[in-house]
N, C-alpha and C positions, 0 to 999 in steps of 0.2 A: 518457504513460509507463506509467500504471497499468493502463489498459484492456486492453492486450495480454495480461496475465496475470489480473488480477482481473475482467475482463469489463466490459461496458457497464453492467451493473446492480450491480457490486461483489460479486457472489456467489462469485467464485473458481471452484474446481473443478479438474479434471484438465486440464492444458495441456501442450503440447509447447514447450519452450524449448531452443534450441541442440541439437536432436536428443535431448533428454532429457525424459521425461514427469515432471512434478512436480504435487503437489497444492497448489494455491494457496488460502490461507484466505479466507473471506468477510470483507469489510469491515463486514458487518452483524451478524456473530456477537457473542455476549456477550463473548468474550475480546478482540475488537477494540474494542468499546465501552468496556471497562474500562481500556484503556490510557490513560495521560495524554497530553496533547498533546506533552509532552517525549519520552515514549517513542516515539510515532509519528514524531516529527521525527527522532529518533536512528535508527530503523529505516530510514526513507527515505534519510537522509544516509549511513549506514554500511553498510546492508544487514543481513540477518540470515538465517542458515541458507542457503536457496537463493535468497533475494531479493537481487538485486544492489544495490550502493551507487549512489546518484544524486548524490553530492556533486560529481562532475565533470561532470554533465549538467544539473543544475538549480542555480540560485542559492539562497541561503538564503531569500530572499524568496519564490521560487517554491515551495520546500518548505513554508514557512509557509502560503502560500496553499493548497497542496494539502491540508494538514492541515485547514484550515478547510472546504475543499470536501468532504472525506470526512466530516467531522463533520456538515455541513449536509445534504448530498445522500444519504448512505448511512446515517447514524446518527440523523438527525432532531434534532441538537443545535444 
């Protein structure tokens, strides 16, 4: 779900979504690293700004696993 916008390396950048160009933030940037697990979970669950909500596409366990994946693979935590 994340790779389509954030990219294979989590760098984000300018992407086209539903015929709209948006700037997607990097999962490796300081602002992303400073978010708590709870904040990231809330963003994935409910969406934020141009990011869509995934509460109807992913289970709470899948969202929790995604937070752990982002922390480990993109943020080195």
